[in-house]
C-alpha positions in Angstrom: 35.7 71.4 25.4 36.1 67.7 24.7 37.7 65.6 27.5 41.5 65.3 27.4 41.2 61.6 26.5 39.0 62.6 23.5 41.6 64.9 22.3 44.4 62.3 22.7 42.3 59.7 20.9 41.6 62.0 17.9 45.2 63.0 17.7 46.3 59.4 17.7 44.0 58.6 14.9 45.0 61.6 12.9 48.5 60.5 13.3 47.8 57.4 11.2 47.0 54.7 13.7 45.4 51.6 12.2 41.6 51.7 12.1 41.2 49.0 14.6 43.4 50.9 17.1 41.4 54.1 16.6 38.2 52.2 17.1 39.4 50.7 20.4 40.6 54.0 21.7 37.3 55.7 20.7 35.4 52.9 22.5 37.4 53.4 25.7 36.8 57.2 25.5 33.1 56.7 24.9 32.7 54.6 28.0 33.2 57.9 30.0 30.5 59.7 27.9 26.9 59.9 28.7 24.6 57.2 27.2 21.9 58.8 25.0 18.3 57.6 24.7 15.9 59.4 22.4 12.2 58.3 22.6 10.4 59.6 19.5 6.7 59.0 19.8 4.5 59.0 16.6 1.6 61.5 16.3 1.6 62.2 20.0 0.3 65.7 20.7 1.6 68.4 23.1 -1.5 68.2 25.2 -1.4 64.3 25.4 0.8 64.1 28.5 0.0 65.1 32.0 3.2 67.3 32.4 1.8 69.6 29.7 -1.9 69.1 30.4 -3.0 68.2 34.0 -6.5 67.5 32.7 -5.4 65.0 30.0 -7.6 61.9 29.6 -4.4 59.8 29.2 -2.5 58.4 32.1 1.3 59.3 31.7 2.8 58.9 35.1 6.2 57.9 33.8 6.5 60.8 31.4 5.2 63.2 34.1 8.0 61.8 36.4 10.5 62.3 33.6 9.4 66.0 33.4 9.9 66.3 37.2 13.4 64.8 37.0 14.5 66.9 34.1 13.6 69.9 32.0 10.2 70.4 30.3 10.2 72.7 27.1 7.0 74.5 26.7 7.8 75.6 23.2 9.3 72.5 21.6 8.7 72.0 17.9 8.8 69.2 15.3 10.5 70.2 12.1 7.4 69.3 10.1 3.7 68.6 10.7 4.1 65.0 9.4 6.5 62.2 10.2 9.3 61.5 7.7 10.5 65.1 7.5 11.0 65.4 11.2 12.8 62.2 11.4 15.2 63.4 8.6 15.8 66.6 10.5 16.6 64.8 13.7 19.1 62.5 11.9 20.8 65.3 9.9 20.5 68.5 11.9 19.0 70.1 8.7 15.6 71.4 7.9 13.6 68.9 5.8 13.6 71.2 2.8 17.5 70.9 2.5 17.2 67.1 2.1 14.1 67.2 0.0 12.0 65.2 2.4 9.1 67.5 2.9 6.4 64.9 3.2 6.0 61.3 4.5 7.7 58.9 2.2 7.0 58.0 -0.5 4.2 60.6 -0.3 0.8 61.0 -1.8 1.8 62.8 -5.0 -0.7 64.7 -6.9 -4.4 64.1 -6.2 -7.5 64.9 -8.3 -8.2 68.6 -9.0 -5.5 70.1 -6.8 -4.9 73.9 -7.4 -1.1 73.2 -7.2 1.1 70.4 -8.4 3.4 69.2 -5.6 7.2 68.8 -5.9 8.8 65.3 -6.1 10.4 63.9 -3.0 13.7 62.3 -2.4 13.4 58.5 -2.4 15.0 58.3 1.0 17.5 59.9 3.3 20.6 60.3 1.2 23.6 58.1 2.2 25.8 61.1 1.7 24.3 62.7 4.8 26.4 62.0 7.9 23.8 61.2 10.4 23.7 61.7 14.1 24.1 57.9 14.5 27.2 58.0 12.4 28.6 60.9 14.4 28.1 59.1 17.7 29.4 55.8 16.3 32.5 57.5 15.1 33.0 58.7 18.7 32.8 55.1 20.0 29.2 54.7 20.8 27.3 51.5 20.1 24.2 52.6 18.2 20.7 51.0 17.8 17.3 51.9 16.3 14.4 50.1 17.8 11.1 51.0 16.0 10.1 53.2 13.1 12.6 54.3 10.4 10.4 55.6 7.5 13.3 57.3 5.7 13.4 55.1 2.6 13.5 51.5 1.5 16.3 48.9 1.9 18.7 51.2 -0.2 18.5 53.7 2.7 18.1 51.3 5.6 19.4 52.2 9.1 22.3 49.9 8.9 23.7 52.1 6.2 23.1 55.3 8.2 25.2 54.6 11.3 23.2 52.0 13.3 24.9 48.9 14.5 21.5 47.3 15.4 18.3 47.8 13.6 15.1 46.3 15.1 11.9 46.8 13.3 13.0 49.8 11.3 12.0 49.7 7.6 10.3 51.8 5.0 6.7 51.7 6.2 5.3 54.4 8.5 3.1 52.2 10.6 2.9 48.6 11.6 0.4 46.3 9.7 -0.7 45.2 13.2 0.2 46.2 16.8 -0.5 42.5 17.7 1.7 39.6 16.6 1.9 38.4 13.9 3.2 42.0 13.1 4.1 41.4 9.4 7.1 43.5 9.8 9.9 42.0 7.6 12.8 42.5 9.9 11.0 41.7 13.2 10.4 38.1 14.1 6.9 37.6 15.2 6.3 36.9 18.8 3.6 34.7 20.4 0.1 35.3 19.0 -1.3 38.5 20.6 2.0 39.9 21.8 1.7 43.7 21.8 4.3 45.6 19.7 4.9 48.4 22.1 5.9 45.8 24.8 7.9 43.8 22.3 10.0 46.8 21.1 10.8 47.6 24.7 11.9 44.0 25.3 14.4 44.4 22.4 15.6 47.8 23.6 16.3 46.5 27.1 18.3 43.6 25.6 20.4 46.1 23.7 21.0 48.2 26.8 21.9 45.2 28.9 24.3 43.8 26.2 26.1 47.2 25.8 26.4 47.8 29.5 28.0 44.4 29.8 30.5 45.5 27.2 31.2 48.6 29.3 30.5 50.8 26.2 28.4 53.9 25.9 25.3 53.6 23.7 22.9 55.7 21.6 19.4 54.1 21.7 17.2 55.7 19.2 13.7 54.5 20.2 11.1 55.8 17.6 8.0 54.0 18.8 5.3 53.2 16.2 2.8 54.2 18.9 0.5 56.1 18.9 0.1 56.2 15.1 -2.8 54.3 13.4 -4.0 51.6 13.2 -5.7 52.3 16.5 -5.2 49.0 18.3 -4.8 48.4 22.0 -5.2 45.8 24.7 -8.8 44.8 25.0 -9.1 45.0 28.8 -7.5 48.5 28.8 -9.8 49.8 26.1 -12.8 48.5 28.1 -11.6 50.5 31.2 -11.2 53.6 29.2 -14.7 53.3 27.7 -16.0 53.4 31.3 -13.9 56.5 32.0 -15.1 58.2 28.9 -18.7 57.5 29.7 -18.2 59.2 33.0 -16.9 62.4 31.6 -19.2 65.5 32.2 -19.1 69.1 31.1 -16.5 68.4 28.5 -18.1 70.6 25.9 -18.6 69.8 22.2 -16.7 66.7 21.0 -16.1 68.1 17.6 -16.2 71.4 15.8 -15.9 72.4 12.1 -12.8 74.3 11.2 -11.2 74.9 7.8 -13.6 72.4 6.2 -12.6 69.6 8.7 -14.3 68.0 11.7 -11.8 68.7 14.5 -11.8 66.8 17.8 -12.1 69.1 20.9 -12.3 66.5 23.7 -9.8 63.8 24.7 -12.0 60.7 25.2 -11.0 58.1 22.7 -10.7 54.8 24.7 -8.4 53.0 22.2 -6.0 56.0 21.9 -5.9 56.3 25.7 -5.0 52.6 26.1 -2.2 53.1 23.5 -0.9 56.1 25.3 -1.0 54.1 28.6 1.1 51.3 27.0 3.6 53.8 25.6 4.0 55.5 28.9 4.4 52.1 30.7 7.2 51.1 28.3 9.0 54.4 28.6 8.9 53.7 32.3 10.4 50.2 31.8 13.4 51.6 30.0 14.0 54.2 32.7 13.7 51.6 35.4 16.3 49.4 33.6 18.7 52.3 33.4 18.4 52.8 37.2 18.7 49.0 37.9 22.0 48.8 35.9 23.4 51.9 37.6 23.3 53.9 34.3 20.7 56.4 35.2 23.1 59.2 36.4 25.2 58.9 33.2 22.4 58.8 30.6 20.9 61.8 28.8 17.2 61.0 27.9 15.0 62.9 25.4 11.3 62.3 24.9 9.5 64.1 22.1 7.1 63.4 19.1 7.5 63.7 15.4 4.4 66.0 14.9 1.3 67.1 16.6 -1.6 64.9 17.6 -4.0 63.5 14.9 -7.2 65.5 15.3 -8.8 66.0 11.8 -8.8 62.6 10.0 -8.2 58.9 10.2 -10.2 58.4 13.4 -9.4 61.9 14.8 -8.3 60.2 18.0 -6.9 63.1 20.1 -7.5 66.8 20.8 -4.8 69.5 20.8 -7.0 72.2 22.3 -6.2 75.0 23.1 -4.0 74.7 20.0 -5.7 74.7 16.6 -6.0 71.7 14.2 -3.2 69.0 14.4 -1.1 66.8 12.4 -0.9 67.8 8.7 -1.5 71.5 9.4 0.8 74.5 10.1 -0.9 75.6 13.4 0.5 74.9 16.8 -1.6 71.8 17.1 0.4 70.3 14.1 3.9 71.3 15.1 4.2 71.9 18.8 5.2 68.7 20.6 6.2 67.5 24.0 9.9 67.8 24.7 11.3 66.4 28.0 15.1 66.1 28.6 16.7 64.5 31.6 20.5 64.7 32.2 21.4 64.1 35.8 24.0 66.4 37.3 23.5 69.0 34.5 19.8 69.8 34.3 18.1 71.2 37.4 15.2 68.7 38.2 11.7 70.1 37.6 12.9 73.0 35.5 10.7 74.5 32.7 12.0 76.4 29.7 10.2 78.5 27.1 12.9 78.7 24.6 11.6 77.8 21.1 13.5 74.8 20.0 13.2 72.3 17.1 14.1 68.8 16.0 17.3 70.0 14.2 18.8 71.0 17.5 19.3 67.4 18.8 22.3 66.7 16.6 24.6 69.4 17.8 23.3 69.2 21.3 24.2 65.5 21.6 27.6 66.0 20.1 28.5 68.7 22.7 27.0 66.5 25.5 29.2 63.7 24.4 32.3 65.9 24.2 32.6 65.3 20.5 33.5 67.9 17.9 30.7 69.7 16.3 30.0 69.2 12.6 28.7 72.6 11.4 28.7 71.7 7.8 26.3 68.8 8.7 23.9 70.1 11.3 23.6 73.4 9.5 20.2 74.3 11.0 20.5 73.2 14.6 22.0 74.8 17.6 23.3 73.2 20.7 20.8 73.3 23.6 23.5 72.5 26.2 23.6 76.1 27.4 19.9 76.0 28.0 20.1 72.6 29.7 22.7 74.1 32.1 20.4 77.0 32.9 21.6 79.6 30.4 19.9 81.2 27.4 20.2 81.1 23.6 20.2 84.1 21.3 16.7 84.6 19.8 16.4 83.1 16.3 13.5 82.4 13.9 12.2 78.8 13.3 10.9 77.8 9.8 8.6 75.2 8.3 8.0 74.3 4.7 5.3 71.9 3.5 4.6 72.2 -0.2 2.0 69.3 -0.2 -1.6 68.4 0.5 -1.8 66.4 3.7 -3.9 63.4 4.3 -5.4 65.4 7.2 -6.7 68.2 5.0 -3.8 70.7 5.2 -2.9 72.6 2.0 0.6 73.7 0.9 2.2 76.3 3.1 5.2 77.7 4.8 5.5 79.2 8.3 7.9 80.8 10.6 8.1 81.7 14.3 9.9 84.9 15.4 9.7 85.6 19.1 6.1 85.6 20.0 5.0 86.0 16.4 4.0 83.3 14.0 3.4 83.8 10.3 1.6 81.3 8.0 1.9 81.6 4.3 -0.6 79.6 2.3 0.7 78.8 -1.1 -2.5 78.3 -3.0 -3.8 81.9 -2.7 -1.1 83.1 -1.8 -1.9 84.9 1.4 -0.4 85.3 4.9 -1.7 85.1 8.4 0.0 86.6 11.4 -0.6 85.5 15.0 0.7 86.5 18.4 1.2 83.2 20.2 1.6 84.9 23.6 -1.9 86.4 23.5 -3.5 83.9 21.0 -1.9 80.4 21.2 -5.0 79.0 19.4 -4.2 81.1 16.3 -7.7 82.4 15.9 -7.0 86.2 15.6 -5.3 87.0 12.3 -3.3 90.3 12.8 -1.7 90.5 9.3 -3.7 93.6 8.3 -3.2 95.3 11.7 0.6 94.7 11.7 1.1 94.7 8.0 4.8 95.8 8.2 5.7 93.0 10.6 3.8 90.5 8.3 5.6 91.7 5.2 9.0 91.7 6.9 8.5 88.1 8.2 7.1 87.0 4.8 10.3 88.4 3.1 12.5 86.6 5.6 10.6 83.3 5.0 11.0 83.7 1.3 14.7 84.4 1.7 15.0 81.3 3.9 13.4 79.1 1.2 16.0 80.3 -1.3 18.8 79.6 1.2 17.7 76.0 1.8 16.8 75.5 -1.9 13.2 74.6 -1.0 11.2 72.9 -3.7 7.9 74.7 -4.4 4.6 73.6 -5.8 3.6 74.9 -9.2 0.3 75.8 -10.8 -1.7 72.9 -12.0 -3.0 73.6 -15.5 -5.8 71.0 -15.2 -7.2 72.5 -12.1 -10.9 73.6 -12.2 -12.5 75.9 -9.7 -15.8 74.1 -10.5 -14.8 70.5 -10.6 -17.1 67.7 -11.6 -19.3 66.6 -8.8 -17.5 64.3 -6.4 -14.0 65.3 -7.3 -13.3 67.2 -4.2 -14.9 64.5 -2.0 -12.5 62.0 -3.7 -9.5 64.2 -2.9 -10.6 64.7 0.7 -11.1 61.0 1.2 -7.8 60.0 -0.3 -5.8 58.6 2.6 -2.6 57.0 3.4 -1.3 53.6 4.5 1.6 55.4 6.1 
């Protein structure tokens, strides 16, 4: 139930008050609402943080403390196995298929000798969508994005999607450089050698301080560029992690071959470790600032990632073991991500929750947390997690994925769904399905589709029905495909990479 002041404010606006009066009333109401900070890391895997993996190679003391002070979700999912679709889902509360952003933007398109032709993508996040930022701003929040946008060019920029402040958010999916000069058009370069992860945090802290001085509640969307490629970190820290990597023993094989790809099995990449360390340090800086300003007890903090860790291409910097594959694939390594939520006075510190949740859930969750009306026609595919955060439960529901593309990381077009402990993957090229029991087989190595054929067929039917419901665009047969391509054609396709 919204606070009484919220109801009064809404009724006054509905009665025809001037816009400026409504805005001032909403701002006053918002001052009593929790601030919201969302950290969205890029390409950071579930097993990359100590709270999920005590044996991780990467030091994450601040994230581990965040987990101890809040709730850790063991079954948190990204809405896609690559970046832009998950970001669209977070902003809209809708599955990526509904907004036709099912691959990173602008996407790879068709590559040589693909069996299927991939559907065209939207050019950006449609301005008709009423984003999470717009909803919170309508409730009086001051809103900022600091970091990666990657949801379209200037025609779809964050300032048109509900953000009062945009720092470093533009169409590209990674920075040209993590060291200044950055060559990011809307971020002024710092002193030569300044590190981007540090600089973005400087900007975020400035926003928090300014808004606190205005005595307004704020929404800080902090989608770090880290730990996406290019793999660049501070030289002294890389040297330290090289020494640590050299000292590792009994780690097992560094790589294995799986599904035609070389997949990293051991976390020992020095540069990636140094990038993780910088990310963790800077999350800690924001949390420390909230405490110093007396805002900690009235701020809801979320930390998550846009997809699983990069393990099969482009440097293969991390390992998602025991989960299979990683970014660009439908397996748990590609879609299961860290999810930590801290909300003092609501969440029991140190709690762990196994409810399967997904990126679309943040929109309705934050509206309810802020005491704002839900927007069910907007966040069609999300559910509020507030009952879970308060220690309750949610009714069981299926989760769905749709990726009708060929990923840079080697994945082929597919759909997937999770229902309870069961996970179905449908490969669109064949087509065929695989069925896994995640409780007994989190690594998805034991296909049970034949043994449990009725369950597999029922889940496949439900997945197909869901695709129709969300109007998912599907790949089509490629008339030029050859099962015996000219020598080198497949290598060319496998080598085709992305700047994004």
